[in-house]
C-alpha positions in Angstrom: -0.1 -0.2 0.0 2.9 2.3 0.8 4.2 1.9 -2.8 0.8 2.6 -4.2 0.6 5.9 -2.5 4.3 6.9 -3.4 3.2 6.0 -7.0 0.1 8.2 -6.8 2.0 11.1 -5.2 4.7 11.0 -7.9 1.9 11.3 -10.8 0.5 14.1 -8.9 3.8 15.8 -8.7 4.6 15.3 -12.2 1.2 16.6 -13.4 1.7 19.5 -11.1 4.8 20.3 -12.8 3.4 20.0 -16.1 0.7 22.4 -15.6 3.0 24.9 -14.1 5.3 24.6 -16.9 2.4 25.4 -19.1 1.3 28.2 -17.3 4.6 29.8 -17.2 5.2 29.0 -21.0 2.0 30.8 -21.8 2.7 33.8 -19.3 6.3 34.5 -20.2 7.3 32.7 -23.2 4.6 32.7 -25.7 4.2 36.4 -26.1 5.5 36.3 -29.7 2.5 34.2 -31.6 0.4 35.6 -34.3 0.4 38.7 -36.3 1.8 42.0 -34.6 -0.6 44.8 -33.9 -0.2 47.8 -31.1 -3.2 47.9 -28.7 -4.7 51.3 -28.1 -7.0 52.6 -25.3 -8.8 55.7 -25.3 -9.2 56.5 -21.2 -7.7 58.5 -18.7 -3.8 58.4 -18.5 -4.0 59.1 -14.8 -6.7 56.9 -12.9 -6.7 58.9 -9.7 -7.3 62.0 -11.6 -10.8 63.6 -11.0 -10.6 65.5 -14.4 -12.5 63.5 -17.2 -9.5 64.1 -19.4 -9.3 61.0 -21.8 -6.2 60.2 -23.9 -5.4 57.7 -26.7 -2.4 55.7 -25.5 -0.5 52.4 -26.4 -1.4 49.9 -24.1 0.5 46.8 -25.0 1.4 44.9 -28.3 0.0 41.6 -29.3 1.9 39.0 -31.9 5.1 38.4 -33.1 6.9 42.0 -33.3 9.0 43.3 -36.1 12.5 44.5 -35.3 11.6 48.2 -36.0 8.6 49.7 -34.8 7.3 53.2 -35.6 4.2 54.3 -33.3 1.8 56.3 -35.6 0.8 59.6 -34.8 -2.7 58.9 -34.5 -5.1 55.6 -33.9 -8.7 54.8 -33.8 -10.3 54.5 -30.5 -13.2 51.9 -29.7 -15.6 53.7 -31.5 -13.5 54.0 -34.8 -12.6 57.8 -34.1 -9.3 58.6 -35.3 -7.3 60.2 -32.2 -3.9 61.6 -31.5 -1.7 59.0 -29.5 -0.5 61.1 -26.7 1.0 58.3 -24.1 2.5 54.9 -23.4 1.3 52.9 -20.5 3.4 51.1 -18.1 5.3 47.9 -19.7 3.9 48.2 -23.0 6.5 46.8 -25.0 8.0 44.8 -21.9 9.9 41.5 -22.8 9.7 42.2 -26.4 12.8 40.2 -27.5 12.6 41.1 -31.3 12.6 45.0 -31.1 15.7 46.7 -32.0 14.5 50.1 -32.9 11.4 52.1 -31.9 10.4 55.6 -33.1 8.1 57.4 -30.9 6.1 60.4 -32.5 6.0 64.1 -31.3 2.6 63.9 -29.9 3.7 61.2 -27.3 4.3 63.2 -24.1 3.1 61.0 -21.4 5.3 58.0 -20.4 4.7 55.5 -17.7 7.4 53.2 -16.1 9.2 50.0 -17.3 7.9 50.7 -21.0 10.9 48.6 -22.7 11.8 46.4 -19.6 13.4 43.1 -20.7 13.8 44.3 -24.5 17.1 42.7 -24.5 18.0 43.4 -28.1 17.0 47.2 -28.1 19.3 49.4 -29.6 17.7 52.7 -30.7 14.7 54.7 -29.2 14.1 57.7 -31.5 11.9 60.3 -29.5 10.6 62.8 -31.9 9.2 65.1 -29.3 10.5 68.4 -28.2 7.7 68.7 -25.5 8.7 66.1 -23.2 9.4 68.1 -20.0 6.2 69.9 -20.0 4.1 66.7 -19.7 6.1 63.7 -18.5 8.5 62.4 -16.2 11.2 60.1 -17.5 12.2 58.7 -13.9 10.8 55.1 -14.5 9.8 55.2 -18.2 13.2 53.6 -19.3 14.0 51.5 -16.3 14.9 47.9 -17.1 16.6 49.1 -20.5 20.2 48.3 -20.8 21.5 51.9 -21.3 24.9 50.7 -22.4 23.4 49.1 -25.7 20.6 51.7 -26.3 21.3 55.0 -28.0 18.5 57.6 -27.7 18.0 59.9 -30.8 16.1 63.1 -29.6 15.1 66.4 -31.4 16.1 69.0 -28.8 18.7 70.0 -26.1 15.9 70.2 -23.7 14.7 66.6 -24.1 18.4 65.4 -24.0 18.9 67.3 -20.5 15.7 65.6 -19.3 17.0 62.2 -20.1 20.2 62.8 -18.7 19.0 64.0 -15.5 17.1 60.7 -15.1 19.5 58.4 -16.8 23.0 60.0 -16.6 24.8 57.0 -18.1 22.5 57.2 -21.3 23.9 57.6 -24.6 22.0 60.3 -26.5 22.3 62.2 -29.8 20.5 65.1 -30.9 19.1 64.8 -34.5 
C-alpha cells in the first residue's frame, strides 16, 4: 500500500509540474505568437485624476513583433474615431525580444514606467518630441533598459537634458 501512495504522489507531482510549466510558458514565453499589432486604449491616463481628460495611449502589443516599430501619430479608438496618440502605458512593450528600434512620435508626451523592460535586443529609441519636459517624467519610463546598449535619438537639447537628469549614463544624440 505504501508503494501505491508513493506512485500516486509521484503522478500528482509530475502533473503539477506539467501544469506549472504550461502556465509559465503561456505567460512569459508565448508572447510572440500571431500577427503583430499595437493595442490602443482611449481612457484617462491618470486613473486617480478627477478630471475627465481622456487620452489615446499605447496599451500593449500583441503577436510577433518586427525588429523596427514606428508608433503612428494617430490611432482609432473603440468607436472608430481617429485620435492623436499621446501616451504609452507601463510595460507596453515589455519583454519584446525582437525589438531593436522604436520611433516615438512627437505627440506622445505621457510615459509610464518600465515601458521597455526586458527588451534585451533594443538598440535605438527615437524620441521625436521636443515637448517632453512639459508633460512627462522619465524617472521610470526607461527603467529595465540596458542603457549601455541603447542609443536615444532626440530632437532637442531640452529632451536630452531631461533624459540625462534621470539616466546620466544614457547615450543620447541630437538629430
